[in-house]
TORKOL-4160 file (C-alpha; in steps of 0.2 Angstrom, whole numbers, padded with zeros to 4 digits, m for minus):
388
<pt num="1" X="0051" Y="0044" Z="0113"/>
<pt num="2" X="0054" Y="0028" Z="0103"/>
<pt num="3" X="0064" Y="0026" Z="0087"/>
<pt num="4" X="0057" Y="0017" Z="0072"/>
<pt num="5" X="0067" Y="0001" Z="0075"/>
<pt num="6" X="0060" Y="m0001" Z="0093"/>
<pt num="7" X="0042" Y="0003" Z="0086"/>
<pt num="8" X="0044" Y="m0011" Z="0074"/>
<pt num="9" X="0046" Y="m0023" Z="0088"/>
<pt num="10" X="0033" Y="m0015" Z="0100"/>
<pt num="11" X="0019" Y="m0026" Z="0105"/>
<pt num="12" X="0002" Y="m0020" Z="0112"/>
<pt num="13" X="m0004" Y="m0003" Z="0107"/>
<pt num="14" X="0004" Y="0011" Z="0098"/>
<pt num="15" X="m0001" Y="0029" Z="0100"/>
<pt num="16" X="0000" Y="0040" Z="0085"/>
<pt num="17" X="m0004" Y="0058" Z="0078"/>
<pt num="18" X="m0011" Y="0058" Z="0061"/>
<pt num="19" X="m0009" Y="0075" Z="0051"/>
<pt num="20" X="m0017" Y="0080" Z="0035"/>
<pt num="21" X="m0018" Y="0096" Z="0025"/>
<pt num="22" X="m0034" Y="0096" Z="0016"/>
<pt num="23" X="m0035" Y="0100" Z="m0003"/>
<pt num="24" X="m0047" Y="0115" Z="0001"/>
<pt num="25" X="m0032" Y="0123" Z="0011"/>
<pt num="26" X="m0042" Y="0128" Z="0026"/>
<pt num="27" X="m0030" Y="0121" Z="0038"/>
<pt num="28" X="m0023" Y="0106" Z="0047"/>
<pt num="29" X="m0033" Y="0091" Z="0053"/>
<pt num="30" X="m0025" Y="0081" Z="0068"/>
<pt num="31" X="m0030" Y="0065" Z="0076"/>
<pt num="32" X="m0023" Y="0057" Z="0091"/>
<pt num="33" X="m0027" Y="0038" Z="0090"/>
<pt num="34" X="m0023" Y="0022" Z="0098"/>
<pt num="35" X="m0018" Y="0008" Z="0086"/>
<pt num="36" X="m0017" Y="m0011" Z="0090"/>
<pt num="37" X="m0010" Y="m0023" Z="0078"/>
<pt num="38" X="m0008" Y="m0020" Z="0059"/>
<pt num="39" X="m0015" Y="m0026" Z="0043"/>
<pt num="40" X="m0032" Y="m0035" Z="0043"/>
<pt num="41" X="m0031" Y="m0037" Z="0062"/>
<pt num="42" X="m0028" Y="m0018" Z="0066"/>
<pt num="43" X="m0040" Y="m0010" Z="0078"/>
<pt num="44" X="m0040" Y="0009" Z="0079"/>
<pt num="45" X="m0048" Y="0021" Z="0093"/>
<pt num="46" X="m0049" Y="0039" Z="0090"/>
<pt num="47" X="m0044" Y="0048" Z="0106"/>
<pt num="48" X="m0045" Y="0066" Z="0101"/>
<pt num="49" X="m0047" Y="0076" Z="0085"/>
<pt num="50" X="m0043" Y="0095" Z="0082"/>
<pt num="51" X="m0042" Y="0107" Z="0067"/>
<pt num="52" X="m0029" Y="0121" Z="0066"/>
<pt num="53" X="m0034" Y="0134" Z="0053"/>
<pt num="54" X="m0021" Y="0142" Z="0042"/>
<pt num="55" X="m0019" Y="0161" Z="0043"/>
<pt num="56" X="m0027" Y="0169" Z="0028"/>
<pt num="57" X="m0010" Y="0174" Z="0022"/>
<pt num="58" X="m0003" Y="0157" Z="0022"/>
<pt num="59" X="m0019" Y="0150" Z="0014"/>
<pt num="60" X="m0017" Y="0162" Z="0000"/>
<pt num="61" X="0001" Y="0158" Z="m0003"/>
<pt num="62" X="m0003" Y="0139" Z="m0003"/>
<pt num="63" X="m0017" Y="0142" Z="m0016"/>
<pt num="64" X="m0006" Y="0152" Z="m0027"/>
<pt num="65" X="m0004" Y="0142" Z="m0043"/>
<pt num="66" X="0013" Y="0149" Z="m0048"/>
<pt num="67" X="0027" Y="0147" Z="m0035"/>
<pt num="68" X="0045" Y="0149" Z="m0038"/>
<pt num="69" X="0058" Y="0138" Z="m0030"/>
<pt num="70" X="0061" Y="0151" Z="m0016"/>
<pt num="71" X="0043" Y="0151" Z="m0011"/>
<pt num="72" X="0041" Y="0133" Z="m0011"/>
<pt num="73" X="0056" Y="0130" Z="0000"/>
<pt num="74" X="0050" Y="0143" Z="0012"/>
<pt num="75" X="0033" Y="0136" Z="0012"/>
<pt num="76" X="0040" Y="0119" Z="0015"/>
<pt num="77" X="0048" Y="0124" Z="0031"/>
<pt num="78" X="0034" Y="0136" Z="0037"/>
<pt num="79" X="0021" Y="0123" Z="0035"/>
<pt num="80" X="0032" Y="0110" Z="0043"/>
<pt num="81" X="0033" Y="0121" Z="0058"/>
<pt num="82" X="0014" Y="0123" Z="0059"/>
<pt num="83" X="0011" Y="0104" Z="0057"/>
<pt num="84" X="0024" Y="0101" Z="0071"/>
<pt num="85" X="0015" Y="0113" Z="0082"/>
<pt num="86" X="m0002" Y="0105" Z="0079"/>
<pt num="87" X="0006" Y="0088" Z="0083"/>
<pt num="88" X="0013" Y="0095" Z="0099"/>
<pt num="89" X="m0004" Y="0101" Z="0104"/>
<pt num="90" X="m0010" Y="0083" Z="0102"/>
<pt num="91" X="0005" Y="0076" Z="0111"/>
<pt num="92" X="0001" Y="0087" Z="0125"/>
<pt num="93" X="m0017" Y="0080" Z="0126"/>
<pt num="94" X="m0010" Y="0063" Z="0125"/>
<pt num="95" X="0002" Y="0066" Z="0140"/>
<pt num="96" X="m0013" Y="0072" Z="0150"/>
<pt num="97" X="m0021" Y="0055" Z="0147"/>
<pt num="98" X="m0005" Y="0047" Z="0152"/>
<pt num="99" X="m0001" Y="0041" Z="0134"/>
<pt num="100" X="0016" Y="0043" Z="0126"/>
<pt num="101" X="0015" Y="0046" Z="0107"/>
<pt num="102" X="0025" Y="0034" Z="0097"/>
<pt num="103" X="0025" Y="0042" Z="0080"/>
<pt num="104" X="0018" Y="0056" Z="0069"/>
<pt num="105" X="0011" Y="0052" Z="0052"/>
<pt num="106" X="0009" Y="0067" Z="0040"/>
<pt num="107" X="0002" Y="0070" Z="0023"/>
<pt num="108" X="0007" Y="0088" Z="0018"/>
<pt num="109" X="0001" Y="0100" Z="0006"/>
<pt num="110" X="0001" Y="0095" Z="m0012"/>
<pt num="111" X="0011" Y="0107" Z="m0023"/>
<pt num="112" X="0009" Y="0096" Z="m0039"/>
<pt num="113" X="0001" Y="0079" Z="m0043"/>
<pt num="114" X="0003" Y="0072" Z="m0060"/>
<pt num="115" X="m0002" Y="0054" Z="m0062"/>
<pt num="116" X="0000" Y="0044" Z="m0078"/>
<pt num="117" X="m0014" Y="0047" Z="m0090"/>
<pt num="118" X="m0017" Y="0035" Z="m0105"/>
<pt num="119" X="m0002" Y="0034" Z="m0116"/>
<pt num="120" X="0007" Y="0048" Z="m0106"/>
<pt num="121" X="0018" Y="0039" Z="m0094"/>
<pt num="122" X="0026" Y="0055" Z="m0087"/>
<pt num="123" X="0022" Y="0056" Z="m0069"/>
<pt num="124" X="0027" Y="0067" Z="m0054"/>
<pt num="125" X="0021" Y="0073" Z="m0037"/>
<pt num="126" X="0027" Y="0084" Z="m0023"/>
<pt num="127" X="0020" Y="0087" Z="m0006"/>
<pt num="128" X="0027" Y="0101" Z="0006"/>
<pt num="129" X="0027" Y="0101" Z="0025"/>
<pt num="130" X="0045" Y="0097" Z="0030"/>
<pt num="131" X="0045" Y="0081" Z="0041"/>
<pt num="132" X="0062" Y="0085" Z="0048"/>
<pt num="133" X="0055" Y="0101" Z="0056"/>
<pt num="134" X="0040" Y="0090" Z="0063"/>
<pt num="135" X="0053" Y="0078" Z="0070"/>
<pt num="136" X="0063" Y="0091" Z="0078"/>
<pt num="137" X="0048" Y="0099" Z="0086"/>
<pt num="138" X="0040" Y="0083" Z="0092"/>
<pt num="139" X="0055" Y="0072" Z="0095"/>
<pt num="140" X="0045" Y="0058" Z="0087"/>
<pt num="141" X="0048" Y="0048" Z="0071"/>
<pt num="142" X="0038" Y="0055" Z="0057"/>
<pt num="143" X="0031" Y="0045" Z="0043"/>
<pt num="144" X="0027" Y="0055" Z="0027"/>
<pt num="145" X="0027" Y="0056" Z="0008"/>
<pt num="146" X="0015" Y="0041" Z="0006"/>
<pt num="147" X="0010" Y="0044" Z="m0012"/>
<pt num="148" X="0027" Y="0044" Z="m0020"/>
<pt num="149" X="0031" Y="0025" Z="m0019"/>
<pt num="150" X="0015" Y="0020" Z="m0027"/>
<pt num="151" X="0018" Y="0032" Z="m0041"/>
<pt num="152" X="0035" Y="0024" Z="m0043"/>
<pt num="153" X="0027" Y="0007" Z="m0044"/>
<pt num="154" X="0016" Y="0012" Z="m0058"/>
<pt num="155" X="0001" Y="0017" Z="m0048"/>
<pt num="156" X="m0009" Y="0033" Z="m0047"/>
<pt num="157" X="m0003" Y="0037" Z="m0030"/>
<pt num="158" X="m0022" Y="0039" Z="m0025"/>
<pt num="159" X="m0034" Y="0034" Z="m0017"/>
<pt num="160" X="m0023" Y="0028" Z="m0003"/>
<pt num="161" X="m0037" Y="0029" Z="0010"/>
<pt num="162" X="m0044" Y="0013" Z="0002"/>
<pt num="163" X="m0032" Y="0003" Z="0013"/>
<pt num="164" X="m0039" Y="0011" Z="0028"/>
<pt num="165" X="m0057" Y="0008" Z="0022"/>
<pt num="166" X="m0052" Y="m0010" Z="0020"/>
<pt num="167" X="m0044" Y="m0011" Z="0037"/>
<pt num="168" X="m0058" Y="m0002" Z="0046"/>
<pt num="169" X="m0074" Y="m0008" Z="0037"/>
<pt num="170" X="m0071" Y="m0025" Z="0029"/>
<pt num="171" X="m0083" Y="m0038" Z="0036"/>
<pt num="172" X="m0085" Y="m0057" Z="0031"/>
<pt num="173" X="m0100" Y="m0060" Z="0021"/>
<pt num="174" X="m0104" Y="m0042" Z="0016"/>
<pt num="175" X="m0098" Y="m0029" Z="0004"/>
<pt num="176" X="m0097" Y="m0011" Z="0009"/>
<pt num="177" X="m0093" Y="0005" Z="0000"/>
<pt num="178" X="m0085" Y="0021" Z="0007"/>
<pt num="179" X="m0089" Y="0038" Z="0000"/>
<pt num="180" X="m0076" Y="0051" Z="0004"/>
<pt num="181" X="m0083" Y="0068" Z="0002"/>
<pt num="182" X="m0067" Y="0078" Z="0004"/>
<pt num="183" X="m0059" Y="0091" Z="m0008"/>
<pt num="184" X="m0059" Y="0077" Z="m0020"/>
<pt num="185" X="m0073" Y="0063" Z="m0020"/>
<pt num="186" X="m0066" Y="0046" Z="m0017"/>
<pt num="187" X="m0076" Y="0030" Z="m0019"/>
<pt num="188" X="m0070" Y="0013" Z="m0012"/>
<pt num="189" X="m0079" Y="m0004" Z="m0013"/>
<pt num="190" X="m0073" Y="m0016" Z="0000"/>
<pt num="191" X="m0079" Y="m0034" Z="m0002"/>
<pt num="192" X="m0074" Y="m0049" Z="0010"/>
<pt num="193" X="m0059" Y="m0053" Z="m0002"/>
<pt num="194" X="m0048" Y="m0038" Z="m0002"/>
<pt num="195" X="m0041" Y="m0043" Z="m0019"/>
<pt num="196" X="m0058" Y="m0039" Z="m0026"/>
<pt num="197" X="m0058" Y="m0021" Z="m0019"/>
<pt num="198" X="m0059" Y="m0006" Z="m0030"/>
<pt num="199" X="m0057" Y="0012" Z="m0027"/>
<pt num="200" X="m0055" Y="0028" Z="m0037"/>
<pt num="201" X="m0057" Y="0047" Z="m0037"/>
<pt num="202" X="m0074" Y="0051" Z="m0044"/>
<pt num="203" X="m0070" Y="0070" Z="m0047"/>
<pt num="204" X="m0070" Y="0086" Z="m0037"/>
<pt num="205" X="m0080" Y="0088" Z="m0021"/>
<pt num="206" X="m0077" Y="0103" Z="m0010"/>
<pt num="207" X="m0063" Y="0109" Z="m0022"/>
<pt num="208" X="m0078" Y="0114" Z="m0033"/>
<pt num="209" X="m0091" Y="0118" Z="m0020"/>
<pt num="210" X="m0079" Y="0129" Z="m0009"/>
<pt num="211" X="m0070" Y="0136" Z="m0024"/>
<pt num="212" X="m0086" Y="0142" Z="m0032"/>
<pt num="213" X="m0092" Y="0150" Z="m0016"/>
<pt num="214" X="m0076" Y="0159" Z="m0014"/>
<pt num="215" X="m0076" Y="0165" Z="m0032"/>
<pt num="216" X="m0094" Y="0171" Z="m0031"/>
<pt num="217" X="m0091" Y="0181" Z="m0015"/>
<pt num="218" X="m0074" Y="0188" Z="m0019"/>
<pt num="219" X="m0066" Y="0177" Z="m0005"/>
<pt num="220" X="m0078" Y="0183" Z="0009"/>
<pt num="221" X="m0085" Y="0165" Z="0011"/>
<pt num="222" X="m0075" Y="0150" Z="0008"/>
<pt num="223" X="m0088" Y="0137" Z="0009"/>
<pt num="224" X="m0107" Y="0134" Z="0007"/>
<pt num="225" X="m0111" Y="0129" Z="0025"/>
<pt num="226" X="m0123" Y="0115" Z="0026"/>
<pt num="227" X="m0126" Y="0117" Z="0007"/>
<pt num="228" X="m0139" Y="0131" Z="0012"/>
<pt num="229" X="m0135" Y="0142" Z="m0003"/>
<pt num="230" X="m0137" Y="0128" Z="m0015"/>
<pt num="231" X="m0153" Y="0123" Z="m0007"/>
<pt num="232" X="m0161" Y="0140" Z="m0012"/>
<pt num="233" X="m0156" Y="0139" Z="m0030"/>
<pt num="234" X="m0162" Y="0131" Z="m0047"/>
<pt num="235" X="m0150" Y="0121" Z="m0058"/>
<pt num="236" X="m0144" Y="0129" Z="m0074"/>
<pt num="237" X="m0145" Y="0115" Z="m0086"/>
<pt num="238" X="m0132" Y="0122" Z="m0099"/>
<pt num="239" X="m0120" Y="0125" Z="m0085"/>
<pt num="240" X="m0123" Y="0108" Z="m0078"/>
<pt num="241" X="m0119" Y="0100" Z="m0095"/>
<pt num="242" X="m0103" Y="0111" Z="m0096"/>
<pt num="243" X="m0097" Y="0105" Z="m0078"/>
<pt num="244" X="m0100" Y="0087" Z="m0082"/>
<pt num="245" X="m0091" Y="0088" Z="m0099"/>
<pt num="246" X="m0074" Y="0085" Z="m0092"/>
<pt num="247" X="m0063" Y="0071" Z="m0100"/>
<pt num="248" X="m0058" Y="0064" Z="m0083"/>
<pt num="249" X="m0076" Y="0058" Z="m0079"/>
<pt num="250" X="m0076" Y="0046" Z="m0094"/>
<pt num="251" X="m0059" Y="0038" Z="m0089"/>
<pt num="252" X="m0060" Y="0020" Z="m0082"/>
<pt num="253" X="m0052" Y="0017" Z="m0065"/>
<pt num="254" X="m0039" Y="0016" Z="m0058"/>
<pt num="255" X="m0038" Y="0035" Z="m0058"/>
<pt num="256" X="m0034" Y="0049" Z="m0046"/>
<pt num="257" X="m0036" Y="0068" Z="m0048"/>
<pt num="258" X="m0034" Y="0084" Z="m0038"/>
<pt num="259" X="m0032" Y="0103" Z="m0039"/>
<pt num="260" X="m0021" Y="0102" Z="m0055"/>
<pt num="261" X="m0037" Y="0097" Z="m0065"/>
<pt num="262" X="m0051" Y="0104" Z="m0054"/>
<pt num="263" X="m0044" Y="0119" Z="m0045"/>
<pt num="264" X="m0057" Y="0133" Z="m0045"/>
<pt num="265" X="m0046" Y="0144" Z="m0055"/>
<pt num="266" X="m0044" Y="0131" Z="m0069"/>
<pt num="267" X="m0061" Y="0123" Z="m0068"/>
<pt num="268" X="m0073" Y="0136" Z="m0063"/>
<pt num="269" X="m0067" Y="0154" Z="m0064"/>
<pt num="270" X="m0070" Y="0158" Z="m0082"/>
<pt num="271" X="m0086" Y="0147" Z="m0082"/>
<pt num="272" X="m0093" Y="0157" Z="m0067"/>
<pt num="273" X="m0088" Y="0174" Z="m0074"/>
<pt num="274" X="m0097" Y="0171" Z="m0090"/>
<pt num="275" X="m0113" Y="0167" Z="m0080"/>
<pt num="276" X="m0114" Y="0182" Z="m0069"/>
<pt num="277" X="m0132" Y="0185" Z="m0074"/>
<pt num="278" X="m0137" Y="0170" Z="m0064"/>
<pt num="279" X="m0140" Y="0171" Z="m0045"/>
<pt num="280" X="m0127" Y="0165" Z="m0033"/>
<pt num="281" X="m0140" Y="0152" Z="m0027"/>
<pt num="282" X="m0143" Y="0145" Z="m0044"/>
<pt num="283" X="m0124" Y="0144" Z="m0048"/>
<pt num="284" X="m0121" Y="0135" Z="m0031"/>
<pt num="285" X="m0136" Y="0123" Z="m0034"/>
<pt num="286" X="m0128" Y="0119" Z="m0051"/>
<pt num="287" X="m0110" Y="0116" Z="m0045"/>
<pt num="288" X="m0117" Y="0105" Z="m0030"/>
<pt num="289" X="m0128" Y="0095" Z="m0042"/>
<pt num="290" X="m0113" Y="0092" Z="m0053"/>
<pt num="291" X="m0103" Y="0084" Z="m0039"/>
<pt num="292" X="m0118" Y="0073" Z="m0034"/>
<pt num="293" X="m0122" Y="0068" Z="m0052"/>
<pt num="294" X="m0104" Y="0063" Z="m0054"/>
<pt num="295" X="m0105" Y="0052" Z="m0038"/>
<pt num="296" X="m0121" Y="0044" Z="m0044"/>
<pt num="297" X="m0115" Y="0041" Z="m0062"/>
<pt num="298" X="m0099" Y="0033" Z="m0056"/>
<pt num="299" X="m0108" Y="0022" Z="m0044"/>
<pt num="300" X="m0120" Y="0016" Z="m0057"/>
<pt num="301" X="m0106" Y="0013" Z="m0070"/>
<pt num="302" X="m0092" Y="0006" Z="m0060"/>
<pt num="303" X="m0099" Y="m0001" Z="m0044"/>
<pt num="304" X="m0117" Y="m0007" Z="m0046"/>
<pt num="305" X="m0114" Y="m0019" Z="m0061"/>
<pt num="306" X="m0101" Y="m0028" Z="m0051"/>
<pt num="307" X="m0105" Y="m0027" Z="m0032"/>
<pt num="308" X="m0120" Y="m0030" Z="m0021"/>
<pt num="309" X="m0117" Y="m0016" Z="m0008"/>
<pt num="310" X="m0125" Y="m0018" Z="0008"/>
<pt num="311" X="m0121" Y="m0001" Z="0015"/>
<pt num="312" X="m0112" Y="0015" Z="0009"/>
<pt num="313" X="m0102" Y="0024" Z="0023"/>
<pt num="314" X="m0100" Y="0043" Z="0021"/>
<pt num="315" X="m0084" Y="0052" Z="0027"/>
<pt num="316" X="m0076" Y="0069" Z="0024"/>
<pt num="317" X="m0081" Y="0087" Z="0027"/>
<pt num="318" X="m0094" Y="0086" Z="0013"/>
<pt num="319" X="m0105" Y="0074" Z="0024"/>
<pt num="320" X="m0111" Y="0090" Z="0033"/>
<pt num="321" X="m0117" Y="0097" Z="0016"/>
<pt num="322" X="m0136" Y="0092" Z="0018"/>
<pt num="323" X="m0140" Y="0097" Z="0000"/>
<pt num="324" X="m0126" Y="0087" Z="m0008"/>
<pt num="325" X="m0130" Y="0072" Z="0003"/>
<pt num="326" X="m0148" Y="0073" Z="m0002"/>
<pt num="327" X="m0144" Y="0073" Z="m0020"/>
<pt num="328" X="m0133" Y="0058" Z="m0019"/>
<pt num="329" X="m0145" Y="0048" Z="m0008"/>
<pt num="330" X="m0159" Y="0052" Z="m0021"/>
<pt num="331" X="m0148" Y="0046" Z="m0035"/>
<pt num="332" X="m0144" Y="0030" Z="m0026"/>
<pt num="333" X="m0160" Y="0025" Z="m0018"/>
<pt num="334" X="m0156" Y="0006" Z="m0016"/>
<pt num="335" X="m0141" Y="0010" Z="m0005"/>
<pt num="336" X="m0141" Y="0010" Z="0014"/>
<pt num="337" X="m0132" Y="0026" Z="0019"/>
<pt num="338" X="m0122" Y="0027" Z="0036"/>
<pt num="339" X="m0111" Y="0041" Z="0042"/>
<pt num="340" X="m0093" Y="0036" Z="0048"/>
<pt num="341" X="m0098" Y="0044" Z="0065"/>
<pt num="342" X="m0108" Y="0028" Z="0068"/>
<pt num="343" X="m0092" Y="0018" Z="0068"/>
<pt num="344" X="m0083" Y="0030" Z="0080"/>
<pt num="345" X="m0075" Y="0041" Z="0067"/>
<pt num="346" X="m0082" Y="0058" Z="0064"/>
<pt num="347" X="m0082" Y="0062" Z="0045"/>
<pt num="348" X="m0070" Y="0076" Z="0047"/>
<pt num="349" X="m0057" Y="0066" Z="0057"/>
<pt num="350" X="m0057" Y="0051" Z="0045"/>
<pt num="351" X="m0042" Y="0057" Z="0034"/>
<pt num="352" X="m0031" Y="0060" Z="0048"/>
<pt num="353" X="m0035" Y="0043" Z="0056"/>
<pt num="354" X="m0032" Y="0035" Z="0039"/>
<pt num="355" X="m0015" Y="0044" Z="0038"/>
<pt num="356" X="m0011" Y="0036" Z="0055"/>
<pt num="357" X="m0015" Y="0019" Z="0049"/>
<pt num="358" X="m0004" Y="0021" Z="0034"/>
<pt num="359" X="0010" Y="0027" Z="0045"/>
<pt num="360" X="0008" Y="0012" Z="0056"/>
<pt num="361" X="0009" Y="0000" Z="0042"/>
<pt num="362" X="0025" Y="0009" Z="0036"/>
<pt num="363" X="0033" Y="0007" Z="0054"/>
<pt num="364" X="0028" Y="m0012" Z="0053"/>
<pt num="365" X="0035" Y="m0014" Z="0036"/>
<pt num="366" X="0019" Y="m0019" Z="0028"/>
<pt num="367" X="0013" Y="m0014" Z="0011"/>
<pt num="368" X="m0002" Y="m0002" Z="0012"/>
<pt num="369" X="m0007" Y="0002" Z="m0006"/>
<pt num="370" X="m0021" Y="m0009" Z="m0014"/>
<pt num="371" X="m0014" Y="m0011" Z="m0032"/>
<pt num="372" X="m0031" Y="m0015" Z="m0039"/>
<pt num="373" X="m0036" Y="0002" Z="m0033"/>
<pt num="374" X="m0021" Y="0013" Z="m0037"/>
<pt num="375" X="m0015" Y="0003" Z="m0053"/>
<pt num="376" X="0002" Y="m0001" Z="m0045"/>
<pt num="377" X="0011" Y="m0016" Z="m0052"/>
<pt num="378" X="0012" Y="m0024" Z="m0035"/>
<pt num="379" X="0010" Y="m0020" Z="m0016"/>
<pt num="380" X="0023" Y="m0008" Z="m0009"/>
<pt num="381" X="0028" Y="m0001" Z="0008"/>
<pt num="382" X="0023" Y="0017" Z="0007"/>
<pt num="383" X="0031" Y="0032" Z="0015"/>
<pt num="384" X="0047" Y="0038" Z="0022"/>
<pt num="385" X="0053" Y="0038" Z="0040"/>
<pt num="386" X="0062" Y="0053" Z="0047"/>
<pt num="387" X="0070" Y="0048" Z="0063"/>
<pt num="388" X="0066" Y="0057" Z="0080"/>
């Protein structure tokens, strides 16, 4: 398998495996893709997508808020092995199709993410899922740790998928928006001129919805499949007001967030415990409505006054939540909604594909942050390459 120097010179198509560990900690998403070119001329084809669930024990360890140095070190290598094994399964599938994988791109599990906030310029971030272990198992170069360089350049380190949005969906003469309904909801606006693009994290998505369901069922259910529980409930007005009264929502982009602000233990546990007299359905209806309301509010405040959006493309696991999507569509009635599957990218596969795109740009030596989206001082080459 090629090293990174030969990959940089390679013409024609590259084959890559993109790996992500979602913020909801359910498992690993893996995408085998073919990539031609780089930058605005890049073309991507998804060949295969698969999900590899975490064991309950590993998931609980990853979700534990307080971890000592020993536990972080052990998890780093254990998760790296799981990521490597997932990549090997995708490589096996590639060989069956007579394809040779050129590199693996990985976004691991976030142990801590602390971007700049206002006058507080102290930042830090750490992801685990050891790339050296992945490289040993796969014998492929591994590109990882994309967030750190943007943070070092003064950015938020998120949302990095905005670059993939621009590469995949930018079209001359029209402006599109991309709504990422993942653990955190991300919103990108891609006009014909990339310098005018904006992107930011709206707030919690599945972090709140899945977290609420897990807390309300004592861990017996880790998601509200299809939004069916929320569809049966009635919104609790005072609880909705509480959920919407978080200082993050009033901040102006660029901005990024994560479990450190909206993890279920921090954002929801006490609030749900104090409202146990309400039904599970009403509580889930309220949490789901809060996620949708934040999307609508952010769109109306930061997007609609500046852009004439021709269509809004939805990705992420939340695209399967019919109740959530219904609320969002009702709140933005003038937008034409499309699901990323209509463009050949199943919603759940998008993040892994976007990670492969970021890895490709690193291999090619191209910057892959959008400073106007992340707030970085300038474009930078993201990620670190671990040789095969």
